[in-house]
N, C-alpha and C positions, 0 to 999 in steps of 0.2 A: 326825209327832208333834213338838210344840214342845219347846224346851229346858226341862229341869227346873230350877226356880230353886233358889238356895242353893248351898253348897259342894259340890264333886265330889271323889270319891276318885281319879278317873282324870284324866289330862291327856295331850294329844298333844305330841310333840316331833318336828319335821320337819327333815331335812337333805337338801339336794340332793346327789345322787351325781354328781360330775363330776371331771374330771382336776384335780389340784392345780395351783397356779401357782408359778412360780419366786419365791423370796425374793431381792430385789435390795437390796444395801446402797447407800444413797444417798450417804454421805460419799465424797469423792474421795480416793483413796489416792495416795501418791507414793513414789518410790524415793529413799532417802537420798543416793545418788550424785548425783542431779540437783540436790540442794540445795547441795552443797559443791564440785562439779566442773563444768567446762565441757565442750563438745563436743571440744575439742582436747587434753584431758588425756592421752589415750593416745598422742598424737604424741610426747610426751616420755617415753622409757622409764624415766628416773630417777624422775620424778614418779609414774608408774604403779606402780613397785615399792614406793613408800612408802604407797600408798593403803590396803592392808590394815591398816597400823599406825594410820593416822589414824581409821579406822572399825572399831573392834573389834566383833566379834559378841557379842551378849548371851548370858550363860550360860543364861538362861532358854530362849532359842530352841534352844540346843544340847541341853539336857536335856529339852525338850518341856514344861517346867512353864509353867503359865499365869501371865501378868503381871497381877497384881491391880491395878496402878496404871494400866493401859491406856496406858502410855507410848508403845507402838509400834503403837497401833490404826490409825493412818493410813499405816503403812508397808507396801509391797508385799512380802509374804513369798514369793510365787510369781507367775509371769507371769499366771496365771488370775485373780489378785485384781483386775486392772485391769478385768475385765468387770463387776465389781460383784455377781457371783453368789456367794452365800454357801454354796452346796451344800445348802441346805434348801428344802423344798417347803411351801407353805401350803395347808391344806385350806380349802374354801369356807366362809365365815362367814355367807353369806346366799344367797338364790336367785341373785343376780347377774343378768347379762344372759342372757336366754333368747330364742333366735331361731327364726324359722320354718324348718321343715325338720329341726330337731334332735329328738333323743329326750330328753324330760324324765323323768329317773329320780330317784326320791325314796326316801330311807330314813325310815320312819316308826316311831316308838317310842311306845307307850302305857304310861304309868307309873302305878303305884299308890302315891300318896304318903300314904295313910291308914294307920292302925294296924290295919285289918281287911282280911280277904281279900274280894275281890269275885268274883262267880261269874256264869256264863252270859252272857259278853260277846259281843254281836253287833257287829262292826265293819264299817263301810263307808267306802270312799274313792272320791270322785268328782271329776271335773273339770267345773266349771260354766263355761259360756261364755254368750255373749249369747243364743244361740238354743236351746241344748240342754244336757243334762247327760250326761256319759259315765261309766259305772260302771267303776271300775278294780279294786275288791275288794269282796266281799260274803261274810261268813261266816254268813249267816242259816241255811243248811242244816247248818253244822258250827260252832256257836259255840265260842269259847274257854272251856274248862271253868272255869278260875279264874286269877287273878293274885294272888299272895300279897302281903302288906304289904311295900313296898319293892321289889317285883319289877316286871317289865315284859314286854311282848310286842312283838316287832319284826317288821316286814315291809317289803318293797320293792315299789313300783309303778312302772310305766313308761307313758309316753304319747307318741305321735308327734305333734309339734306341727304342725298343718295350718291354723291360723287365726291372724290377727293380732289384736292388741288385748288387752283385759283378760281374764284367766283367774283362777279361784278354785279352789284345792284344798280340798274340803270333806271333813273327817274327822268321822265321827259314831260314837258308842259307846252301845249300850243294854245296861245291866248291872244286876245286883242288888247293892245296897250291903250293908255289914256288918249293918245292921238289917233287911235283907230288902226294902227299898224299891226299886222298879224305877225307874231314872233314865236320862235321855237327855242325852248330852253332844255338842253340836256345836262344832266349831272350824273357823275359816276362815283360809286362807293365800292371800293375793292376790299375783299377779305379772303382768307385762306381757310380751307376746310382740312382739318387734320384727322388722323385715325385715333380714336379714343382707346382702342385696345387691339391686341393681336391675339390670334388663335393659332396655336401650333398643335398638330395632331400626329399621333403615332398609331399605326395599325399592326396588330399581330394576330396571326392565325394559329390556333391550337386545336388540332383534330377538327371537330365539327363546329367549333366556336370561333368567332372573330372578336377580338378585344380592341376597342377604340379608346385611346386616351386623348383628352382635349385639355390643353393648358392655356388659360386665359390670363393675359398680362395687362395691367392698367397703365396706360401711357399718359393719362391726364394728371393735372395738378390737384385734383380733388378725389376723395374717396368715391368708389362706385359700389352701390348696393344692388347686387344681382337679384332682381325679382324672379327671373326665369332663365334657365339655361336648359333647353329641351332639345333632344336629338330626334328629328323626324326621320325614321328609317324609310328606305326605298321599299318598293313593292317586293313581297315575298321574304322580307326580313322581320324578325321579332326582336325586341330589345328589352334588356334588363339593366337598370341603373345599379352599379355596385358602389356601396358606401361602407365606410368604416363602422365597426360596431360601436353603438352609443350606449353607455351604461347609464340609463335613466329610468325613473319610475314609470309605471304604466300610465299614470295620470299625465305626466309630462309628455309622454309619447302621443297621447290623444290630443293634448293641447297643441303640440307642434304640428300635428297634421291639420288642425283647423286654422291656427294662426302661424303660418309658416314664416319664420324670420328670414329676412334676406341675408345672403352671403356677402360679407364685406371683403372687397379687394382694395387694399390701401393704395393711396396716391403714389405716383412716381415709381412704378415698377413692381407693385404688389401682384402676386399671382395666386391662382387657385386651379386645382386639377379636378377633372371629372373623368370617371371611368364607366364605360358602357360595354355590355356583353351582347353580341348579336348572334343570332342563329337563323338558319334557313327555315322558313315556315312552309316551304314547298319543295318537294323532291325534284321538280322540274326547273328549279331556279337557275342552275348553272347554264350560262350561255357563253358564246365566244366574245372576246373583247374585254373591255374594262368592267370591273365589278363596282357598280355604284352602291355605296352604303346608305347615303342620305345626307342631310344637312342639319346644321345647328340653328336654332332660333334663340336669340339672346336679347333680353330686355333688362334695363337697369334704371336706377335713379341716383342723382348726385346728392350732396349734403342737404340741399334745400328742396329736394323732391322733384327736380327737373328730369323728365323721362328721356330715355334713349332706346333705340331698337336697331339691331343688326341681324342680318341673315347671311350665313356663310354660303359659299359655293358648294356644289356637290362634292362630298368627300369620297374618294376612291380607295378601294381595298386592293389587294393583290389581284392582278389579272387572272382570270380563270379560263383555262383552255379546255374546250370540250373534248373529252376522251370517249372514243367509241367503246372501248373496253377498259374497265377499271378494276384493279385487283386490290383488295384491302384485307388486312389482318384483323380478325374479329376478336381473337382471344389467344393468349399465350400463358403458360404456367407461371405462377408467381415465383417459383424457385427453379433455377436451371443449374444442374450439376455437371461438372466436367466429364465428358465421355459417357454420359448417360442419355439415351434417347428421350426427346420430349416432343409432344404433339402440338401442332400449331393449327388453329381453325382459321380458314380463309374464306373469302367471298369473291366470286367473279361476277361482275355486273355488266350486262349488255345495255348500253345507253343509246342504241340506235333503234330505228323503227322497223328493222327486219331481223330475221333470225341469223345468228352467227355460230360458227363452230363446225365440227368438233375442235377441241383445243388440246394442246399439250403444254404442261407447266413444268419447269425445271429451274434449278439454280445454275446460272452461268458461271463458268470457271474463272473468267477474268484473266489475270496474268498466270500462265501455267507454272511459272517458277516461284510463285508466291503461295505459301500455304494458307488456305482459307480457314477462318476461325469457326465458321458454321457450314456444315455440309449436310447432304441428304442421307438419311439412314434407310437403306433399302432401295426400292425401285427409283432410279434417277429421274424418270419422266412419268408424270401422272397424266392419264388420258381422261378428258372430261367430255361429256356428251354436248350436243348442240344446246345453245341457250336461246330461248325465245326473245322476241323484241321487247325492250323495256322491262326485262326481268333479270333475275340473278340466280346463281346456284352456289351452295356452300360445299366445301370439301375440306379434307384434313391432309396434312403432310408431316411425316416423321423427320425431325432434324436431330443433329447431334453436334455438340460444341467441342472443339479441340483445343481451345485456349481459355484460360481463366481471365477474370476481370470484365470490364465493360466491352462488349462486342456488338457488332452490327450485322443484322440479317440483310444482306444485299444481293442483287443480281437475280431476283426472282422474276422469271420471264414467262410471257404467255405467247404461244404460237398458234395461229389459226391454220389448221391443216388443209382446209378447203381453199382458202384464199392465199395460202402460202405467205402469210404476213406475220411478222414479229412485232408485238406491241411493246411500248416503253416499259422497262423494268419498274417494279414497284419501288417507291422511296424506301430507303433503309430504316430499320427499326432497331433501336439500341436495347440490349438486354444485359443483365449481370450474370456472369457464370461463376459459380462457387466451386472451390476445389473439392469439397466433399459435403 
């Protein structure tokens, strides 16, 4: 139903319900002693004894009467005056900043400003977003019987903010006017939902571990106290939170476990970093496609305790490609000497569900005109027996270094003699070669 033209007896008034803010006095206050005395005044006992006579206290301050001339309005009457807090709180005058993850709570009053009573009022309150409308209140089944002249009907609605961008609070009333005419009143209250914080992540893989760094930045104008920043790992992942060493007593450690203080992220760009170590909890974890690590659950409170909650999207690690045959180095000597043979322990894993092999393993030559830093000592090709499905075999290979310094073992290739198939060479491993 469209809006009824002409004047309306009813009107909506909306106020956001949120914590009040502190009233801060902007003028800088001073202590009278600082105007007439120096820092070394109390070093002289005679001068210090004459100070009360030089600065007599006003009778108004002693009696508690107000000073209508405001002569002393910039003087510090107590140490807390230096903070600029007047002791008063200010109620919100507008919607203010509304952030994703908060609860938007609104006090709505519908007022009858006419001289007549209105009857059979149907009230609706909705949140309109770009894609949909969300109904917050509907009194169609139980209309408000009447609102007398000068009276009002009040109610409170709440909405968990889950989308960014423009929002509109739509309040509508369908009622019978004083002359019996059925009227429709719509009113719109617009507001913008902003992002309170940003989460930047970095993922690094080191051998069998994956490290996830999450940097949380505060975009609001107030401090955020992080109650909880938890990483929920995906299936088959186990997680360990890495923290800096804290030098504190055993009693303090126990107290901090019971009464965990929130982490402060300061207003206007403050940041805090979290580091997690993830490991595979199952040997059959690796699958084709993207590697889903998990998601972050974040809860916080503002200066006056208003809560907020966000959940990130799934965080992805490096894509893992399924390898039928995987070759890994298990162990190498701690010291490698130039032109002296050293033994490398390797493992060949069959990750398919059928038997594979026999295999041949060798170091590929690469560019024939380039001298390799690491070569095979002895038989150039190792022959390995068949490897059963989902199992592995260990073997050893003699190598020798021809150059000093940091060198890389590269080009180690696996060939399936039955299927005539060459598998991808193993990733290079760096070693240090000493001259002697």
